[in-house]
N, C-alpha and C positions, 0 to 999 in steps of 0.2 A: 495208232502207235504200236506196230507188231514187231516186238523186239525179236520175234523168231525169224525176222527177216534180215537180221543184223548178220554180216558176213565176217568182218574183221574182229570186231569186239565182242568176243565170246570166252566162255570157260577161264572167266578170272576168279579170284579168290574169295571175291564176295558175291557170287554168282546166285546164291540162294537168296540172300537180302534184296538184291536187285530185282531177281524174278517176282519175290513176294510183294513188293512194293507197286511194281507194275501191274501185277494181277489185280491189286486193290483199286487201282486206278480205273482199270477196264470195268470192275465190278460196280465202282460208283458212277459211272455214266451208263449203266445199262438200267433196266426196267425190273429186275429180279430182286425182291425185297427180302427172300428168304434167307439171306447171308446176315441179317442184321442181329440175329440172335447169337452168333459166333463173332467176338470180338477180339478172342484171345491172340489169333494171328496178328490183328492189327496192333496190339500192345507190344507184342514180341519184336516186331520189326520196327516200331519207335524205339523200343529200349536198345536194338542193336545199333540203330543210328546215333542216339545219344552216347552210347559206350563208345562208338567209333569217334565221334566229336570230341569225346574227352581224351582219347588215346592219341590223337592227332593235333590236338589243340584249335580244331575248327571253331568259328564262331559265325554268326549271321544265320543265313538260309542254309541249313544242314543238308537238306535234299540236294540242292545245287553244288554244295562242297562235294558231297559224295560223288555225283555224277563227274565233276572236274577231277577228282581222284582218280575215278575208274580210267578216264581218258588219259590221266598224265602217268598213270601207273602200269598201263596194259601194252607188253611188247608183242607186237606183230609185224606182218612184213610191211605194213605202211609206216607205222610209228618209229621203227628202227631205221627204215630208209630215209625218213625225214630228219632223223639224227644226225646223219650223214651228209646229206646232199640237199636238204631242205626241200628240194622239188623232186618227188619220185616219179616212176615212170607212169605215163597216161592211163595204162590199164589199173594200176593201184589207185590213181586219183578219182576216177569214175566209181570204183567199189567203195573208196573212204567217203564219197558224196552221198552215196545210199545209206550209209550207216550215219552220217552227220545228220541227213534229214530226219531219221528217226529219234536221235539224241535231242535235236531242236525241239521235237513235240514233247519230249520228257523234260526238259529244261522249262519251257513256257506252261507245262501243267500247273494249275492251282492246286497244290496239294491239300489246301483246306477242305477241297471237294470231297475227300475221303471222310473228313470227319462229319460234314454236312450229311453224307449218305447214310453214315452208322449212327449219327446222333450222339457223337461223343467230341471231348475237347481233347485232342491228342497231338495230331500233326500240325495244328494250327500254332502250338507252343514251339515248335520247331523252325519257324519262319525268321524269327529274330533271336536266335539262341545267343545267350550270352554265357561265355565261358571264361571262368577266372583261372583257367589253366594258361599261364602265360607261356610257357615253354611247351614244344611238342615232344611227346615221348618217343616219336618215330622220326621225325624230320628236324633239320634246324629251321629256324623261324624264318629264314629268308624263303626257303623252298615252300613251308606252309603257307606264307602269306602269298606266294606267286600261285598256288594251287586255288586259294580262296579268289585271288583276283581273277583267274581263268574261268571259274564259275560266274563270276559277275559278267565278264566281258562275253561269255558265250551266252548267257541269258538275254543281253542287250544286242546280239547280233541279228542281223536282219533274215538272212537266210543260210543255206548249207554251204555257198560260197564263201560267205563271211566265216563261218565256223572253220571251213578250210584253212583260211590264211590265218586265223587266229592259233589254231592247233598247230600248224606247221612251224609257226613262228616260236610257240613254246616247246615243241620238241627240239628245234635246232638250237635253242638259246640254252633250255634248262635239261635236256636229255629225256629219257623216258625210262620207266622201270626202275628196279633195285639199282642198277649199276649207275643210273644217270641222276637219281634224285637223293643218293647217299654218298659220302665221302670215304667211308671205310668198312672194311669188310673182313670177316673170317670165314672159315670153311666149318660146315657142320657134317660129320659123318652120319651116313644113312645105311640101311641094308643094301641099297643098289649103288652107293658111291659117296657122293658127297653133294652138299648144296651150298651156295654161296649165300651168306647170311649178312645183312648189314649190322655195323656196329652203331648205336645211338648215341652213347655216351662217350664220345671222344674227347679227349684232353684239348684244352682251347690254348695251349701256350704257343707263344711266338718267338721268333729267333731272338728277338730283343730281351726277352726275358732270360735267355742264358748268357751269364756275364762272363765275359773273357771268350776265349777261343776263336777270335775274329778270324784268323786266317783257315781255321777248320770250317768255320760256318761259310766263308767265303767260296771255298773249294766245293763244298756241297751244293750252295746256291747256285754256282755257275754251272755246274753239272745239271742240276735239276731245270734250271731256266732253259738251257738247251735243248732238253727232253721235251719241255710243254711247248715249245716253240717249233718242234718238228725237225732239229737239227740233230746231228750225229751226238750222241752220249754214251756215257758208259755205266755198266754195273758198279756198284760203290760198297767197299767194306769199310766200316767206321770200328776201328779196334783201339784198345788201349785200357787203361785202368778204370775199375769201375766207380760209378758213381761221378763221371766227368761230363755227362751230358751227351752222350751218343744216341741213346734211344730218345731224349727229348727234341735233340736235333732234327730227328727223323719225323717225328711227330709235328714239330714246329714247321717242317717244309711241306708236310700236306696241308695245313692251314694257310700257309702263304700262297700256294699254288692251286689249291681247290679251284677258286673262280675261274680258272684258266683251263679247266678240265683235267686236273690230276686226281686220280683216284688210288687208294692203297689196299691191298689185300693181305692180312697178316697170315703166315703160314707156319705152323709148328713143325718140328723136326720129324714127327711121326707121320705127318701129312705129305712128306715128298713125292711119295708115290702117286699124288693126284696132280703134281704140277703140269704134266703134260696136257690132261684134260682141263686143267684149269686156264691154262694159256689159249687152247682152243676156244674156250667159252667167251674170253674177252679181247681175243686177236682184232676181231672185226668191228669192235664198237669205237664209238667217236670220242674216245677219252684217253689218257695216259694213264697207265698202271704201273704202280710200283708193287712188286711182290716184295713184302717186309718180313724178314727173318731177323728176329731179335734173340740176342745172347746165344748165338751160333757158335757150336764147338762139337767135336766129336771124340769119342774116346777110340782106342785101337779097335776094339771087337764092333763097332758100328760101321754099317756099310751104307748108311742113307746118304752120305756124301757124294757116292757115285751115280745117285739120280741126279744129284744136283750139277755135278760135273756135266754131266751130258746135257742137261736143259741149259746151262749157261753158254757152252760151245762144245760142239762135238757130236750132237745128235743130227740126225738127217734132214729133219724139218728145218726150214729158214726161219731165223729168229724175228720175230714181229717187231715191228718200228715202235709199236705203242706199248712195249713191255720193258721194264728194267728190274733188276733185282737189287734191293738194298739191305745189307745185314750188318748187325752190329755184334762185336765179339771181344772177350778180353784175351783172346788168343791171336796172335798175329797170323799164324798159319793155319788155324781153325783146328787141325787135327792134332791130338795129344802128341807131344814129344818128350821122350825120356833119355837119360844118359845111357840106359841099356840099349837103345836104338843102334849106338855106335858098336857096341858089341855084337849085335845081330847083324849088321852090315859087313862085318869081317867074315861072316858065313856065306854072305851072298857073292856070287860070281860077277854080277854087275851092281856094285854099289851105288851107282849114281842114279840106277833105275829105281831103288829103294827110296832115294833122297826125293826125286822126283814125284814119286807117288804121293808124298807127304806135302810137298809144296804146290802140287798141280792146282788144287782147288782155289787156294788165295790168289794165284796168280791169274785166274780166269775173271777176278775182279779189276776192272780197267783203272779204277781210281781207289786208292788206300789213303785213309785219312787217320792219322794217329791223335788220340785223346790222351794226354797225360796227365797225371795228377798235379794241381798246384803246388807251388812252393808256398812257405808260411806266409810271405808278404802277399802273394797273389790270393791265398785262403782269406786274409784277413781284410783284404779289398770286397772280396765277394759278401763276406759277412756284413761290412758296413754298408754297402749298397743294398742288400737285400733288407736289412734293417730301416734304411732310409726309405725304401719302397714301400714297406709295411707300417710304417709310422710308429717304429718301435723306439720309445723316449726312454734311452737308457744311456748313462755316461759312458764315452767312447772306451776309457781305458778298463773300465769294469767288463764292457761288453767283449773287448777282446781278449781280456783275461778269461772269462768265462768261456768264451769259443775255444781257446787254446786247450782248456781242460776237457772240453765236450770231445773234441776230435780225437783226442788219446784213447778213448774209451768206445768211440762209435764209428771205426771204420777208417780213422787217418783223414789226411787232408785230402778235401774233394768237395766238389760243388753241393753233391747230395748231403754230406755231412754238415755242411754251411746251412742249407735249407732247413734241414732238419732242427738244426740249433735255433735258428731264428723262430722257427714254428714252436719250440719248446719255450723260448723266451716270451713270445706272444701269449702262449697259453698261461704262463704262470706271472705275468707282470700284473701290477696293481692297478685296478679300475678306479 
């Protein structure tokens, strides 16, 4: 098993751990016994495997899970090609078969042989590792279980060709790397630019959890469904009163359509200068990306909106079919408007140009959805339904009386204040 002959699967994040354990394998099969006095490296690598298992929620044979994780997470010419077409070019297939032959040896290696060679009991404990970490800190449970199953399937595969079929099927159905195996991302600025980082603790809200706003949810769902199905769709602006479910609706849409290949990248206003580079990174992947901008608005002196205008429409590059922008805002026109603007327009030779500059950004969102505050009757309906869902056993009249007191001092009539009130009542209810 000469890992130096690998052509595609190289230079991954856990390369040092991978190299260290494979070196121990080679030593354990040799006749040189001088290494037995130095077991520090052995325990170091075993510790790294245990920590990785804890972080990812792996259980069972940790070595095979580790190898499966490497294959699932490594973006290279072959894996990204399989993600899109499933059947890459013949040249890539031959190269991949070379690497899979090496990985087959690694999967089939009896890792307890290292313990016997060193005279210790270390890796043997990782063959049937029990992990009480039910959730994965990195992947959702479905992806974690798929990686573990991939390790089992590859161990049972007969030859490199069987490996090829199993892995290409995994890449095409699950994806590869950070963008394939996660649902949400944000940007991390670095000295040389930015890096796309996964968000592991996404909210699990569903559209049915948002009470009311059925027309708004339908409009958002129809546009998103068209997008993930490859039909024409528009950028979306969700605007209106605070606490009415704009941001929650976007998060729910991600959870709804993630299994169909939807991904979401959250971008903050100060990161707009990276939008062109971000789109270049994601435009050729086999997923549908929503670039999400929460609570979007601009003051008069802020010019970042000009970047956004050019990205949405107006730039020289063709807009990718797999990228849309969804934004939420409390402002209909996104850019601050003042009464003094009217006075300033009287000084302009072309007053309509000034108006168009203010309105042009919002106009570039093909779908605009208004979320208004509920009236008192609707607010009370939201409170009652939330109380019922959470099993809050309180007299109806008393509950509504307290809810009406609450909203006066907690932001007014909104779904958010209703949810906060129900949480308050739960926390203070008698047990």
